[in-house]
All heavy atoms as a GROMACS GRO file, in nm:
protein
  580
    1MET      N    1   0.084  -0.115   0.003
    1MET     CA    2  -0.002  -0.003  -0.003
    1MET      C    3   0.091   0.123  -0.002
    1MET      O    4   0.184   0.134   0.072
    1MET     CB    5  -0.089  -0.003   0.124
    1MET     CG    6  -0.194   0.102   0.123
    1MET     SD    7  -0.300   0.100   0.258
    1MET     CE    8  -0.430   0.024   0.188
    2HIS      N    9   0.058   0.222  -0.080
    2HIS     CA   10   0.136   0.344  -0.092
    2HIS      C   11   0.114   0.428   0.035
    2HIS      O   12   0.000   0.426   0.090
    2HIS     CB   13   0.099   0.417  -0.221
    2HIS     CG   14   0.190   0.522  -0.258
    2HIS    ND1   15   0.164   0.655  -0.228
    2HIS    CD2   16   0.302   0.515  -0.328
    2HIS    CE1   17   0.268   0.719  -0.281
    2HIS    NE2   18   0.348   0.647  -0.338
    3ARG      N   19   0.210   0.510   0.067
    3ARG     CA   20   0.195   0.592   0.186
    3ARG      C   21   0.082   0.689   0.189
    3ARG      O   22   0.026   0.718   0.295
    3ARG     CB   23   0.335   0.657   0.223
    3ARG     CG   24   0.383   0.756   0.124
    3ARG     CD   25   0.508   0.813   0.151
    3ARG     NE   26   0.555   0.893   0.038
    3ARG     CZ   27   0.644   0.976   0.049
    3ARG    NH1   28   0.724   0.988   0.155
    3ARG    NH2   29   0.677   1.042  -0.061
    4VAL      N   30   0.049   0.747   0.072
    4VAL     CA   31  -0.058   0.834   0.061
    4VAL      C   32  -0.192   0.768   0.085
    4VAL      O   33  -0.283   0.819   0.159
    4VAL     CB   34  -0.062   0.905  -0.080
    4VAL    CG1   35  -0.188   0.987  -0.092
    4VAL    CG2   36   0.061   0.995  -0.096
    5ASP      N   37  -0.199   0.647   0.031
    5ASP     CA   38  -0.331   0.563   0.058
    5ASP      C   39  -0.334   0.532   0.207
    5ASP      O   40  -0.460   0.530   0.261
    5ASP     CB   41  -0.324   0.425  -0.027
    5ASP     CG   42  -0.314   0.454  -0.170
    5ASP    OD1   43  -0.371   0.556  -0.219
    5ASP    OD2   44  -0.257   0.375  -0.243
    6VAL      N   45  -0.230   0.499   0.273
    6VAL     CA   46  -0.225   0.480   0.427
    6VAL      C   47  -0.283   0.600   0.495
    6VAL      O   48  -0.361   0.584   0.587
    6VAL     CB   49  -0.092   0.434   0.474
    6VAL    CG1   50  -0.093   0.420   0.624
    6VAL    CG2   51  -0.053   0.290   0.407
    7ALA      N   52  -0.238   0.716   0.460
    7ALA     CA   53  -0.272   0.845   0.518
    7ALA      C   54  -0.419   0.859   0.497
    7ALA      O   55  -0.497   0.911   0.585
    7ALA     CB   56  -0.189   0.956   0.456
    8ARG      N   57  -0.471   0.836   0.375
    8ARG     CA   58  -0.612   0.866   0.350
    8ARG      C   59  -0.699   0.771   0.429
    8ARG      O   60  -0.799   0.802   0.482
    8ARG     CB   61  -0.637   0.843   0.198
    8ARG     CG   62  -0.602   0.969   0.119
    8ARG     CD   63  -0.653   0.961  -0.028
    8ARG     NE   64  -0.592   1.073  -0.099
    8ARG     CZ   65  -0.513   1.061  -0.209
    8ARG    NH1   66  -0.482   0.945  -0.252
    8ARG    NH2   67  -0.469   1.163  -0.267
    9SER      N   68  -0.653   0.644   0.428
    9SER     CA   69  -0.748   0.537   0.497
    9SER      C   70  -0.744   0.572   0.653
    9SER      O   71  -0.838   0.538   0.721
    9SER     CB   72  -0.698   0.399   0.472
    9SER     OG   73  -0.574   0.376   0.516
   10ALA      N   74  -0.630   0.620   0.702
   10ALA     CA   75  -0.627   0.650   0.853
   10ALA      C   76  -0.717   0.764   0.895
   10ALA      O   77  -0.766   0.773   1.005
   10ALA     CB   78  -0.480   0.688   0.886
   11GLY      N   79  -0.731   0.858   0.796
   11GLY     CA   80  -0.811   0.981   0.833
   11GLY      C   81  -0.966   0.963   0.797
   11GLY      O   82  -1.044   1.054   0.839
   12GLN      N   83  -1.005   0.855   0.741
   12GLN     CA   84  -1.144   0.839   0.695
   12GLN      C   85  -1.246   0.828   0.820
   12GLN      O   86  -1.352   0.890   0.814
   12GLN     CB   87  -1.165   0.726   0.603
   12GLN     CG   88  -1.112   0.757   0.462
   12GLN     CD   89  -1.135   0.643   0.374
   12GLN    OE1   90  -1.145   0.522   0.408
   12GLN    NE2   91  -1.094   0.659   0.240
   13ASP      N   92  -1.211   0.742   0.911
   13ASP     CA   93  -1.293   0.723   1.026
   13ASP      C   94  -1.260   0.786   1.154
   13ASP      O   95  -1.320   0.760   1.258
   13ASP     CB   96  -1.301   0.560   1.056
   13ASP     CG   97  -1.355   0.484   0.931
   13ASP    OD1   98  -1.447   0.543   0.862
   13ASP    OD2   99  -1.311   0.380   0.916
   14ALA      N  100  -1.170   0.886   1.142
   14ALA     CA  101  -1.119   0.954   1.259
   14ALA      C  102  -1.209   1.057   1.303
   14ALA      O  103  -1.282   1.120   1.222
   14ALA     CB  104  -0.982   1.005   1.237
   15PRO      N  105  -1.203   1.099   1.433
   15PRO     CA  106  -1.282   1.225   1.482
   15PRO      C  107  -1.231   1.350   1.403
   15PRO      O  108  -1.119   1.355   1.358
   15PRO     CB  109  -1.257   1.228   1.627
   15PRO     CG  110  -1.192   1.102   1.660
   15PRO     CD  111  -1.142   1.037   1.539
   16LYS      N  112  -1.313   1.452   1.400
   16LYS     CA  113  -1.272   1.579   1.330
   16LYS      C  114  -1.139   1.629   1.366
   16LYS      O  115  -1.065   1.665   1.271
   16LYS     CB  116  -1.382   1.680   1.350
   16LYS     CG  117  -1.362   1.796   1.262
   16LYS     CD  118  -1.484   1.879   1.252
   16LYS     CE  119  -1.461   2.008   1.169
   16LYS     NZ  120  -1.550   2.014   1.059
   17PRO      N  121  -1.098   1.648   1.491
   17PRO     CA  122  -0.967   1.700   1.518
   17PRO      C  123  -0.855   1.614   1.466
   17PRO      O  124  -0.758   1.664   1.413
   17PRO     CB  125  -0.964   1.703   1.679
   17PRO     CG  126  -1.101   1.704   1.718
   17PRO     CD  127  -1.181   1.627   1.616
   18ILE      N  128  -0.868   1.483   1.461
   18ILE     CA  129  -0.768   1.395   1.414
   18ILE      C  130  -0.771   1.406   1.251
   18ILE      O  131  -0.650   1.403   1.198
   18ILE     CB  132  -0.793   1.252   1.451
   18ILE    CG1  133  -0.792   1.236   1.609
   18ILE    CG2  134  -0.694   1.146   1.393
   18ILE    CD1  135  -0.662   1.275   1.680
   19SER      N  136  -0.879   1.415   1.200
   19SER     CA  137  -0.884   1.419   1.054
   19SER      C  138  -0.824   1.550   1.002
   19SER      O  139  -0.757   1.555   0.900
   19SER     CB  140  -1.025   1.390   0.997
   19SER     OG  141  -1.108   1.499   1.037
   20GLY      N  142  -0.842   1.652   1.085
   20GLY     CA  143  -0.790   1.782   1.046
   20GLY      C  144  -0.636   1.780   1.060
   20GLY      O  145  -0.558   1.831   0.969
   21PHE      N  146  -0.584   1.704   1.162
   21PHE     CA  147  -0.447   1.698   1.182
   21PHE      C  148  -0.381   1.610   1.067
   21PHE      O  149  -0.280   1.640   1.013
   21PHE     CB  150  -0.410   1.634   1.313
   21PHE     CG  151  -0.271   1.614   1.343
   21PHE    CD1  152  -0.180   1.719   1.351
   21PHE    CD2  153  -0.206   1.490   1.356
   21PHE    CE1  154  -0.048   1.701   1.380
   21PHE    CE2  155  -0.088   1.460   1.389
   21PHE     CZ  156  -0.001   1.577   1.394
   22GLU      N  157  -0.457   1.502   1.026
   22GLU     CA  158  -0.414   1.411   0.917
   22GLU      C  159  -0.404   1.498   0.794
   22GLU      O  160  -0.311   1.479   0.711
   22GLU     CB  161  -0.519   1.304   0.903
   22GLU     CG  162  -0.492   1.203   0.791
   22GLU     CD  163  -0.586   1.245   0.672
   22GLU    OE1  164  -0.688   1.287   0.694
   22GLU    OE2  165  -0.543   1.205   0.560
   23GLY      N  166  -0.496   1.584   0.760
   23GLY     CA  167  -0.495   1.665   0.642
   23GLY      C  168  -0.374   1.764   0.641
   23GLY      O  169  -0.307   1.776   0.536
   24PHE      N  170  -0.338   1.807   0.759
   24PHE     CA  171  -0.229   1.900   0.783
   24PHE      C  172  -0.095   1.828   0.745
   24PHE      O  173  -0.008   1.876   0.672
   24PHE     CB  174  -0.223   1.960   0.911
   24PHE     CG  175  -0.102   2.038   0.943
   24PHE    CD1  176  -0.094   2.162   0.889
   24PHE    CD2  177  -0.012   2.000   1.025
   24PHE    CE1  178   0.017   2.247   0.915
   24PHE    CE2  179   0.102   2.068   1.057
   24PHE     CZ  180   0.114   2.197   1.002
   25LEU      N  181  -0.085   1.710   0.802
   25LEU     CA  182   0.032   1.623   0.772
   25LEU      C  183   0.040   1.586   0.627
   25LEU      O  184   0.152   1.575   0.578
   25LEU     CB  185   0.036   1.510   0.868
   25LEU     CG  186   0.047   1.522   1.004
   25LEU    CD1  187   0.052   1.392   1.085
   25LEU    CD2  188   0.178   1.596   1.039
   26ARG      N  189  -0.068   1.550   0.563
   26ARG     CA  190  -0.074   1.506   0.429
   26ARG      C  191  -0.018   1.624   0.330
   26ARG      O  192   0.038   1.597   0.226
   26ARG     CB  193  -0.209   1.462   0.382
   26ARG     CG  194  -0.197   1.390   0.258
   26ARG     CD  195  -0.326   1.322   0.208
   26ARG     NE  196  -0.424   1.293   0.302
   26ARG     CZ  197  -0.546   1.319   0.289
   26ARG    NH1  198  -0.594   1.386   0.181
   26ARG    NH2  199  -0.637   1.285   0.386
   27GLN      N  200  -0.030   1.743   0.370
   27GLN     CA  201   0.007   1.865   0.286
   27GLN      C  202   0.161   1.849   0.265
   27GLN      O  203   0.206   1.900   0.153
   27GLN     CB  204  -0.026   1.988   0.358
   27GLN     CG  205  -0.174   2.027   0.341
   27GLN     CD  206  -0.200   2.158   0.423
   27GLN    OE1  207  -0.117   2.228   0.476
   27GLN    NE2  208  -0.326   2.196   0.418
   28ASP      N  209   0.239   1.807   0.359
   28ASP     CA  210   0.377   1.795   0.336
   28ASP      C  211   0.423   1.659   0.380
   28ASP      O  212   0.512   1.644   0.471
   28ASP     CB  213   0.455   1.900   0.416
   28ASP     CG  214   0.594   1.933   0.365
   28ASP    OD1  215   0.622   1.879   0.266
   28ASP    OD2  216   0.662   2.018   0.426
   29LEU      N  217   0.373   1.562   0.309
   29LEU     CA  218   0.392   1.420   0.342
   29LEU      C  219   0.540   1.379   0.327
   29LEU      O  220   0.592   1.307   0.397
   29LEU     CB  221   0.313   1.331   0.264
   29LEU     CG  222   0.303   1.181   0.303
   29LEU    CD1  223   0.260   1.173   0.445
   29LEU    CD2  224   0.213   1.101   0.205
   30ASP      N  225   0.617   1.442   0.236
   30ASP     CA  226   0.756   1.417   0.200
   30ASP      C  227   0.835   1.454   0.332
   30ASP      O  228   0.925   1.391   0.368
   30ASP     CB  229   0.806   1.493   0.067
   30ASP     CG  230   0.751   1.430  -0.047
   30ASP    OD1  231   0.716   1.311  -0.041
   30ASP    OD2  232   0.742   1.497  -0.145
   31ALA      N  233   0.811   1.576   0.378
   31ALA     CA  234   0.885   1.624   0.504
   31ALA      C  235   0.855   1.526   0.627
   31ALA      O  236   0.944   1.500   0.697
   31ALA     CB  237   0.851   1.762   0.531
   32VAL      N  238   0.730   1.494   0.642
   32VAL     CA  239   0.696   1.405   0.746
   32VAL      C  240   0.764   1.266   0.739
   32VAL      O  241   0.822   1.218   0.831
   32VAL     CB  242   0.542   1.373   0.758
   32VAL    CG1  243   0.501   1.281   0.858
   32VAL    CG2  244   0.470   1.517   0.784
   33THR      N  245   0.763   1.212   0.614
   33THR     CA  246   0.827   1.070   0.592
   33THR      C  247   0.983   1.106   0.622
   33THR      O  248   1.048   1.013   0.682
   33THR     CB  249   0.806   1.041   0.451
   33THR    OG1  250   0.669   1.034   0.427
   33THR    CG2  251   0.863   0.904   0.428
   34ALA      N  252   1.050   1.209   0.568
   34ALA     CA  253   1.186   1.221   0.591
   34ALA      C  254   1.215   1.243   0.746
   34ALA      O  255   1.316   1.189   0.792
   34ALA     CB  256   1.230   1.351   0.514
   35GLY      N  257   1.134   1.315   0.813
   35GLY     CA  258   1.160   1.332   0.955
   35GLY      C  259   1.139   1.201   1.033
   35GLY      O  260   1.216   1.183   1.137
   36LEU      N  261   1.069   1.106   0.995
   36LEU     CA  262   1.047   0.976   1.065
   36LEU      C  263   1.147   0.875   1.013
   36LEU      O  264   1.171   0.773   1.085
   36LEU     CB  265   0.901   0.932   1.040
   36LEU     CG  266   0.795   1.024   1.098
   36LEU    CD1  267   0.663   0.966   1.071
   36LEU    CD2  268   0.817   1.023   1.251
   37THR      N  269   1.210   0.891   0.895
   37THR     CA  270   1.296   0.783   0.850
   37THR      C  271   1.448   0.811   0.841
   37THR      O  272   1.524   0.728   0.838
   37THR     CB  273   1.249   0.735   0.705
   37THR    OG1  274   1.247   0.854   0.619
   37THR    CG2  275   1.102   0.678   0.715
   38LEU      N  276   1.477   0.940   0.824
   38LEU     CA  277   1.621   0.971   0.811
   38LEU      C  278   1.688   0.967   0.944
   38LEU      O  279   1.636   0.978   1.054
   38LEU     CB  280   1.639   1.123   0.758
   38LEU     CG  281   1.590   1.134   0.611
   38LEU    CD1  282   1.606   1.277   0.562
   38LEU    CD2  283   1.666   1.046   0.516
   39THR      N  284   1.814   0.939   0.941
   39THR     CA  285   1.902   0.922   1.058
   39THR      C  286   1.962   1.049   1.120
   39THR      O  287   2.014   1.057   1.224
   39THR     CB  288   2.023   0.827   1.032
   39THR    OG1  289   2.104   0.886   0.927
   39THR    CG2  290   1.971   0.689   0.997
   40TRP      N  291   1.925   1.165   1.050
   40TRP     CA  292   1.972   1.298   1.096
   40TRP      C  293   1.898   1.334   1.230
   40TRP      O  294   1.785   1.294   1.246
   40TRP     CB  295   1.954   1.392   0.998
   40TRP     CG  296   2.032   1.384   0.871
   40TRP    CD1  297   2.096   1.268   0.830
   40TRP    CD2  298   2.057   1.482   0.767
   40TRP    NE1  299   2.161   1.289   0.722
   40TRP    CE2  300   2.138   1.418   0.671
   40TRP    CE3  301   2.014   1.610   0.754
   40TRP    CZ2  302   2.173   1.477   0.566
   40TRP    CZ3  303   2.056   1.669   0.639
   40TRP    CH2  304   2.137   1.615   0.540
   41SER      N  305   1.963   1.406   1.314
   41SER     CA  306   1.898   1.451   1.436
   41SER      C  307   1.939   1.588   1.464
   41SER      O  308   2.049   1.640   1.440
   41SER     CB  309   1.949   1.357   1.552
   41SER     OG  310   1.897   1.410   1.671
   42SER      N  311   1.835   1.670   1.521
   42SER     CA  312   1.868   1.801   1.555
   42SER      C  313   1.883   1.804   1.710
   42SER      O  314   1.862   1.920   1.768
   42SER     CB  315   1.758   1.888   1.504
   42SER     OG  316   1.636   1.858   1.567
   43GLY      N  317   1.910   1.704   1.779
   43GLY     CA  318   1.923   1.696   1.917
   43GLY      C  319   2.031   1.790   1.983
   43GLY      O  320   2.000   1.858   2.088
   44VAL      N  321   2.139   1.800   1.917
   44VAL     CA  322   2.242   1.895   1.960
   44VAL      C  323   2.201   2.037   1.955
   44VAL      O  324   2.220   2.114   2.056
   44VAL     CB  325   2.379   1.872   1.881
   44VAL    CG1  326   2.482   1.975   1.924
   44VAL    CG2  327   2.424   1.734   1.905
   45VAL      N  328   2.142   2.079   1.850
   45VAL     CA  329   2.080   2.215   1.834
   45VAL      C  330   1.980   2.241   1.936
   45VAL      O  331   1.974   2.337   2.004
   45VAL     CB  332   2.036   2.236   1.687
   45VAL    CG1  333   1.965   2.377   1.676
   45VAL    CG2  334   2.139   2.217   1.592
   46GLU      N  335   1.888   2.145   1.959
   46GLU     CA  336   1.777   2.158   2.057
   46GLU      C  337   1.845   2.183   2.196
   46GLU      O  338   1.783   2.255   2.282
   46GLU     CB  339   1.680   2.046   2.057
   46GLU     CG  340   1.603   2.046   1.924
   46GLU     CD  341   1.515   2.167   1.913
   46GLU    OE1  342   1.466   2.226   2.010
   46GLU    OE2  343   1.489   2.208   1.786
   47GLY      N  344   1.948   2.105   2.222
   47GLY     CA  345   2.023   2.121   2.352
   47GLY      C  346   2.070   2.258   2.373
   47GLY      O  347   2.063   2.324   2.483
   48HIS      N  348   2.134   2.319   2.269
   48HIS     CA  349   2.189   2.452   2.287
   48HIS      C  350   2.060   2.556   2.290
   48HIS      O  351   2.081   2.654   2.373
   48HIS     CB  352   2.262   2.494   2.157
   48HIS     CG  353   2.398   2.426   2.152
   48HIS    ND1  354   2.497   2.438   2.250
   48HIS    CD2  355   2.448   2.331   2.072
   48HIS    CE1  356   2.595   2.373   2.217
   48HIS    NE2  357   2.575   2.308   2.109
   49VAL      N  358   1.960   2.533   2.220
   49VAL     CA  359   1.842   2.624   2.244
   49VAL      C  360   1.787   2.616   2.386
   49VAL      O  361   1.755   2.726   2.444
   49VAL     CB  362   1.731   2.586   2.134
   49VAL    CG1  363   1.601   2.654   2.166
   49VAL    CG2  364   1.782   2.624   1.999
   50ASN      N  365   1.784   2.498   2.436
   50ASN     CA  366   1.739   2.485   2.574
   50ASN      C  367   1.833   2.551   2.672
   50ASN      O  368   1.775   2.620   2.764
   50ASN     CB  369   1.724   2.330   2.605
   50ASN     CG  370   1.661   2.308   2.744
   50ASN    OD1  371   1.580   2.377   2.779
   50ASN    ND2  372   1.705   2.203   2.806
   51ARG      N  373   1.951   2.542   2.655
   51ARG     CA  374   2.054   2.605   2.742
   51ARG      C  375   2.033   2.758   2.729
   51ARG      O  376   2.024   2.830   2.838
   51ARG     CB  377   2.196   2.575   2.701
   51ARG     CG  378   2.300   2.631   2.784
   51ARG     CD  379   2.441   2.588   2.737
   51ARG     NE  380   2.474   2.630   2.599
   51ARG     CZ  381   2.515   2.744   2.558
   51ARG    NH1  382   2.531   2.838   2.645
   51ARG    NH2  383   2.538   2.771   2.436
   52VAL      N  384   2.023   2.815   2.616
   52VAL     CA  385   2.004   2.964   2.590
   52VAL      C  386   1.870   3.009   2.658
   52VAL      O  387   1.868   3.111   2.728
   52VAL     CB  388   2.006   2.999   2.445
   52VAL    CG1  389   1.960   3.141   2.429
   52VAL    CG2  390   2.156   2.978   2.391
   53LYS      N  391   1.765   2.936   2.642
   53LYS     CA  392   1.636   2.980   2.706
   53LYS      C  393   1.640   2.970   2.855
   53LYS      O  394   1.594   3.049   2.919
   53LYS     CB  395   1.526   2.880   2.652
   53LYS     CG  396   1.484   2.915   2.505
   53LYS     CD  397   1.366   2.820   2.473
   53LYS     CE  398   1.316   2.862   2.341
   53LYS     NZ  399   1.194   2.776   2.298
   54THR      N  400   1.714   2.869   2.903
   54THR     CA  401   1.730   2.854   3.061
   54THR      C  402   1.801   2.980   3.112
   54THR      O  403   1.768   3.035   3.208
   54THR     CB  404   1.806   2.727   3.087
   54THR    OG1  405   1.723   2.613   3.044
   54THR    CG2  406   1.816   2.710   3.243
   55LEU      N  407   1.918   3.011   3.046
   55LEU     CA  408   1.996   3.131   3.090
   55LEU      C  409   1.906   3.256   3.077
   55LEU      O  410   1.907   3.335   3.166
   55LEU     CB  411   2.119   3.149   2.994
   55LEU     CG  412   2.244   3.080   3.043
   55LEU    CD1  413   2.348   3.096   2.932
   55LEU    CD2  414   2.290   3.130   3.170
   56LYS      N  415   1.834   3.276   2.959
   56LYS     CA  416   1.750   3.388   2.948
   56LYS      C  417   1.650   3.398   3.054
   56LYS      O  418   1.627   3.500   3.107
   56LYS     CB  419   1.690   3.383   2.802
   56LYS     CG  420   1.609   3.501   2.772
   56LYS     CD  421   1.561   3.489   2.635
   56LYS     CE  422   1.457   3.599   2.605
   56LYS     NZ  423   1.399   3.582   2.464
   57ARG      N  424   1.586   3.286   3.094
   57ARG     CA  425   1.481   3.291   3.193
   57ARG      C  426   1.544   3.321   3.323
   57ARG      O  427   1.480   3.394   3.404
   57ARG     CB  428   1.421   3.154   3.195
   57ARG     CG  429   1.274   3.144   3.239
   57ARG     CD  430   1.207   3.006   3.227
   57ARG     NE  431   1.209   2.959   3.091
   57ARG     CZ  432   1.278   2.843   3.046
   57ARG    NH1  433   1.338   2.772   3.127
   57ARG    NH2  434   1.274   2.807   2.927
   58ALA      N  435   1.669   3.271   3.359
   58ALA     CA  436   1.725   3.302   3.490
   58ALA      C  437   1.765   3.441   3.504
   58ALA      O  438   1.764   3.496   3.608
   58ALA     CB  439   1.840   3.205   3.500
   59MET      N  440   1.807   3.508   3.397
   59MET     CA  441   1.853   3.638   3.394
   59MET      C  442   1.749   3.746   3.365
   59MET      O  443   1.785   3.867   3.374
   59MET     CB  444   1.973   3.650   3.294
   59MET     CG  445   2.087   3.577   3.328
   59MET     SD  446   2.224   3.587   3.214
   59MET     CE  447   2.269   3.753   3.234
   60TYR      N  448   1.629   3.712   3.342
   60TYR     CA  449   1.524   3.797   3.303
   60TYR      C  450   1.509   3.909   3.413
   60TYR      O  451   1.484   3.878   3.529
   60TYR     CB  452   1.388   3.735   3.293
   60TYR     CG  453   1.285   3.826   3.248
   60TYR    CD1  454   1.266   3.868   3.120
   60TYR    CD2  455   1.186   3.870   3.348
   60TYR    CE1  456   1.168   3.955   3.070
   60TYR    CE2  457   1.084   3.951   3.302
   60TYR     CZ  458   1.072   3.993   3.168
   60TYR     OH  459   0.974   4.084   3.131
   61GLY      N  460   1.523   4.042   3.375
   61GLY     CA  461   1.503   4.158   3.458
   61GLY      C  462   1.616   4.182   3.560
   61GLY      O  463   1.607   4.270   3.637
   62ARG      N  464   1.723   4.102   3.546
   62ARG     CA  465   1.839   4.114   3.644
   62ARG      C  466   1.956   4.172   3.577
   62ARG      O  467   2.054   4.220   3.643
   62ARG     CB  468   1.864   3.981   3.699
   62ARG     CG  469   1.757   3.931   3.790
   62ARG     CD  470   1.806   3.809   3.865
   62ARG     NE  471   1.696   3.754   3.960
   62ARG     CZ  472   1.621   3.648   3.924
   62ARG    NH1  473   1.647   3.585   3.807
   62ARG    NH2  474   1.522   3.614   4.000
   63ALA      N  475   1.968   4.148   3.435
   63ALA     CA  476   2.095   4.184   3.378
   63ALA      C  477   2.066   4.242   3.239
   63ALA      O  478   1.964   4.220   3.177
   63ALA     CB  479   2.193   4.061   3.361
   64SER      N  480   2.170   4.303   3.178
   64SER     CA  481   2.153   4.359   3.049
   64SER      C  482   2.176   4.248   2.949
   64SER      O  483   2.223   4.141   2.964
   64SER     CB  484   2.258   4.470   3.029
   64SER     OG  485   2.389   4.406   3.036
   65PHE      N  486   2.131   4.286   2.824
   65PHE     CA  487   2.156   4.207   2.706
   65PHE      C  488   2.307   4.168   2.685
   65PHE      O  489   2.337   4.064   2.649
   65PHE     CB  490   2.103   4.265   2.580
   65PHE     CG  491   2.121   4.183   2.449
   65PHE    CD1  492   2.053   4.074   2.428
   65PHE    CD2  493   2.214   4.230   2.365
   65PHE    CE1  494   2.074   3.989   2.322
   65PHE    CE2  495   2.243   4.157   2.252
   65PHE     CZ  496   2.175   4.040   2.223
   66THR      N  497   2.387   4.274   2.714
   66THR     CA  498   2.536   4.250   2.693
   66THR      C  499   2.581   4.141   2.783
   66THR      O  500   2.666   4.050   2.739
   66THR     CB  501   2.615   4.378   2.723
   66THR    OG1  502   2.553   4.488   2.644
   66THR    CG2  503   2.762   4.370   2.698
   67LEU      N  504   2.542   4.133   2.901
   67LEU     CA  505   2.583   4.025   2.998
   67LEU      C  506   2.525   3.888   2.946
   67LEU      O  507   2.605   3.787   2.960
   67LEU     CB  508   2.537   4.055   3.140
   67LEU     CG  509   2.584   3.966   3.246
   67LEU    CD1  510   2.732   3.924   3.250
   67LEU    CD2  511   2.534   3.995   3.381
   68LEU      N  512   2.402   3.888   2.920
   68LEU     CA  513   2.335   3.770   2.876
   68LEU      C  514   2.414   3.716   2.744
   68LEU      O  515   2.446   3.593   2.730
   68LEU     CB  516   2.182   3.788   2.827
   68LEU     CG  517   2.119   3.676   2.754
   68LEU    CD1  518   2.113   3.559   2.852
   68LEU    CD2  519   1.977   3.718   2.715
   69ARG      N  520   2.453   3.799   2.652
   69ARG     CA  521   2.526   3.763   2.533
   69ARG      C  522   2.659   3.706   2.572
   69ARG      O  523   2.700   3.606   2.516
   69ARG     CB  524   2.543   3.878   2.445
   69ARG     CG  525   2.610   3.849   2.304
   69ARG     CD  526   2.618   3.976   2.223
   69ARG     NE  527   2.663   3.944   2.093
   69ARG     CZ  528   2.806   3.945   2.062
   69ARG    NH1  529   2.895   3.973   2.165
   69ARG    NH2  530   2.840   3.919   1.947
   70ALA      N  531   2.728   3.768   2.657
   70ALA     CA  532   2.866   3.717   2.707
   70ALA      C  533   2.847   3.584   2.774
   70ALA      O  534   2.933   3.497   2.750
   70ALA     CB  535   2.920   3.822   2.805
   71ARG      N  536   2.744   3.553   2.847
   71ARG     CA  537   2.729   3.424   2.916
   71ARG      C  538   2.696   3.319   2.818
   71ARG      O  539   2.743   3.214   2.827
   71ARG     CB  540   2.617   3.435   3.030
   71ARG     CG  541   2.664   3.503   3.156
   71ARG     CD  542   2.567   3.495   3.264
   71ARG     NE  543   2.563   3.345   3.307
   71ARG     CZ  544   2.471   3.301   3.393
   71ARG    NH1  545   2.394   3.389   3.448
   71ARG    NH2  546   2.477   3.170   3.425
   72ILE      N  547   2.614   3.356   2.713
   72ILE     CA  548   2.589   3.256   2.611
   72ILE      C  549   2.698   3.220   2.538
   72ILE      O  550   2.732   3.094   2.508
   72ILE     CB  551   2.473   3.304   2.524
   72ILE    CG1  552   2.332   3.312   2.594
   72ILE    CG2  553   2.458   3.214   2.396
   72ILE    CD1  554   2.224   3.370   2.528
   73LEU      N  555   2.777   3.321   2.490
   73LEU     CA  556   2.900   3.288   2.411
   73LEU      C  557   3.018   3.222   2.492
   73LEU      O  558   3.089   3.146   2.435
   73LEU     CB  559   2.959   3.420   2.352
   73LEU     CG  560   2.862   3.483   2.249
   73LEU    CD1  561   2.911   3.621   2.200
   73LEU    CD2  562   2.834   3.391   2.125
   74ALA      N  563   3.028   3.257   2.608
   74ALA     CA  564   3.127   3.196   2.699
   74ALA      C  565   3.106   3.040   2.724
   74ALA      O  566   3.204   2.965   2.731
   74ALA     CB  567   3.132   3.266   2.839
   75GLN      N  568   2.980   3.005   2.735
   75GLN     CA  569   2.947   2.859   2.754
   75GLN      C  570   2.950   2.778   2.618
   75GLN      O  571   2.938   2.659   2.630
   75GLN     CB  572   2.819   2.849   2.832
   75GLN     CG  573   2.830   2.892   2.978
   75GLN     CD  574   2.707   2.874   3.052
   75GLN    OE1  575   2.610   2.820   3.004
   75GLN    NE2  576   2.709   2.920   3.175
   76GLY      N  577   2.942   2.848   2.509
   76GLY     CA  578   2.927   2.776   2.384
   76GLY      C  579   3.044   2.700   2.351
   76GLY      O  580   3.065   2.593   2.304
   0.00000   0.00000   0.00000
């Protein structure tokens, strides 16, 4: 069975919120398939984003942008 056929059959009997989500995924089925099958990972990038957000949250209202920038670059 072709992957588009599987997506169509999965959304036929689903509740409305699920069928809407299925339609959204079907719009870019190639990207969804690539995201689920390729071995590439953005885990390292997500780790850095999490670190920056944690620093930003901890320094909110306490320090200037210059100090925040220095701390982010120093730990990179």
